[in-house]
C-alpha positions in Angstrom: 54.8 -44.8 43.0 54.9 -47.5 40.2 53.4 -50.1 42.5 50.5 -47.7 43.3 49.8 -47.2 39.6 49.7 -51.0 39.1 47.0 -51.3 41.8 45.0 -48.3 40.6 44.7 -49.2 37.0 43.1 -52.7 37.5 40.8 -51.3 40.2 39.6 -48.5 37.8 39.0 -51.0 35.0 36.9 -53.1 37.4 34.8 -50.1 38.3 34.1 -49.3 34.7 33.5 -52.9 33.7 31.2 -54.1 36.5 28.4 -51.7 35.9 28.5 -52.4 32.2 28.4 -56.2 32.8 25.5 -55.8 35.2 23.6 -53.6 32.8 24.1 -56.0 29.9 22.6 -58.9 32.0 19.5 -57.0 33.0 16.7 -58.4 30.9 13.7 -57.0 32.8 12.8 -53.4 33.4 12.6 -52.1 37.0 9.8 -50.4 38.9 11.7 -47.1 38.6 12.2 -47.5 34.8 8.5 -48.4 34.4 7.4 -45.3 36.3 9.8 -43.1 34.3 8.4 -44.6 31.0 4.9 -43.9 32.2 5.7 -40.3 33.0 7.4 -39.8 29.6 4.3 -41.3 28.0 2.0 -38.9 29.8 4.1 -36.0 28.7 4.2 -37.3 25.1 0.4 -37.5 25.1 0.0 -34.0 26.3 2.5 -32.7 23.6 0.9 -34.5 20.7 -1.6 -37.3 21.4 -1.8 -38.8 17.9 2.0 -38.9 17.5 2.4 -40.4 21.0 -0.1 -43.2 20.4 1.6 -44.0 17.1 5.0 -44.1 18.9 3.5 -46.4 21.6 2.1 -48.8 19.0 5.4 -49.0 17.1 7.5 -49.1 20.3 9.5 -46.1 19.1 10.9 -43.1 21.0 12.0 -45.2 24.0 8.5 -46.5 24.6 9.6 -50.1 24.3 12.6 -51.3 26.4 13.2 -55.0 27.0 9.9 -56.1 28.6 8.6 -52.6 29.3 6.1 -51.1 27.0 3.2 -48.5 27.1 -0.4 -49.4 26.5 -3.4 -47.0 26.6 -7.1 -47.3 26.7 -10.0 -44.8 26.4 -11.4 -43.9 29.8 -15.0 -44.0 28.6 -15.3 -47.4 27.0 -12.0 -49.1 28.0 -11.1 -49.7 24.3 -7.3 -50.3 23.9 -6.0 -47.6 21.5 -2.2 -48.3 22.0 -0.3 -51.5 22.6 3.5 -51.4 22.7 3.8 -55.2 23.0 3.9 -56.7 19.5 2.5 -60.0 20.8 -0.6 -58.3 22.1 -1.5 -56.2 19.0 -4.6 -58.3 18.4 -6.0 -56.7 21.6 -6.2 -53.2 20.0 -9.8 -52.1 20.0 -10.8 -54.6 22.7 -12.1 -53.5 26.2 -9.2 -53.5 28.7 -11.7 -54.6 31.4 -11.8 -58.1 29.7 -8.0 -58.6 30.4 -7.1 -61.7 32.4 -4.0 -63.7 32.9 -3.3 -67.3 31.9 -4.6 -68.5 35.3 -7.9 -66.8 34.6 -7.5 -63.9 37.1 -9.3 -60.9 35.7 -7.1 -57.8 36.3 -8.5 -55.6 33.5 -11.3 -54.2 35.8 -8.6 -53.0 38.2 -6.7 -51.3 35.4 -9.8 -49.7 34.1 -10.7 -48.5 37.6 -7.2 -47.0 38.0 -7.7 -45.0 34.8 -10.9 -43.5 36.3 -8.9 -41.8 39.1 -7.7 -38.1 38.8 -5.2 -37.3 36.1 -1.6 -38.0 37.3 -2.5 -40.3 40.2 -0.5 -43.5 39.7 -2.1 -46.8 40.8 -0.5 -50.2 41.0 -2.3 -53.3 39.7 -0.6 -56.6 40.6 -1.1 -60.0 39.0 0.8 -63.0 37.6 1.8 -63.0 34.0 4.0 -65.0 31.6 7.6 -63.9 31.6 8.9 -63.2 28.1 12.0 -65.3 27.2 11.6 -67.7 30.1 9.4 -70.3 28.4 6.5 -68.0 29.4 6.9 -69.1 33.1 4.5 -67.2 35.3 5.9 -64.4 37.5 4.6 -61.6 39.6 3.9 -58.5 37.5 2.8 -55.0 38.6 1.3 -52.5 36.2 1.5 -48.8 36.9 -1.6 -47.0 35.6 -2.6 -43.4 35.3 -5.0 -41.2 33.6 -3.0 -39.0 31.1 -5.8 -36.7 29.9 -9.6 -36.4 30.1 -10.3 -39.4 28.0 -7.2 -41.6 28.0 -5.4 -43.8 30.6 -2.1 -45.5 30.1 0.0 -48.1 31.8 3.5 -49.7 31.9 4.1 -53.0 33.7 7.2 -54.6 35.2 8.1 -58.0 36.5 9.1 -58.3 40.2 
């Protein structure tokens, strides 16, 4: 019986420690986490649009997590009204359709087109973007985009 306890205790400790170690090393959000954040953002907009946009801009309320953040633009003119990435704050007020990556690929038109689709329909826009914390090395990125109400579309991107 004592031998059995000696084997069970280290095994149990390993089961508890491994998931924590894996979580601690995860620096990028996943596709599932990005989708969940986008769904929470849509619900927050429906509950109180002004409060939600303020939270997105400040990265509060769980709307900024590692490299995941919410951004929103008006459906009519494409103007960015929320930007959870502090490095992209100067883009507020600019037309999302003008967005392009550092290689010159324009992906903003695709994001804007996704915002024109029916409310709740999620579209994927893929492009290459700089990876935060990795000397801005380029990596594949996908942004999930949806219309959240009659005049607002939002997105959350993740690195593959």
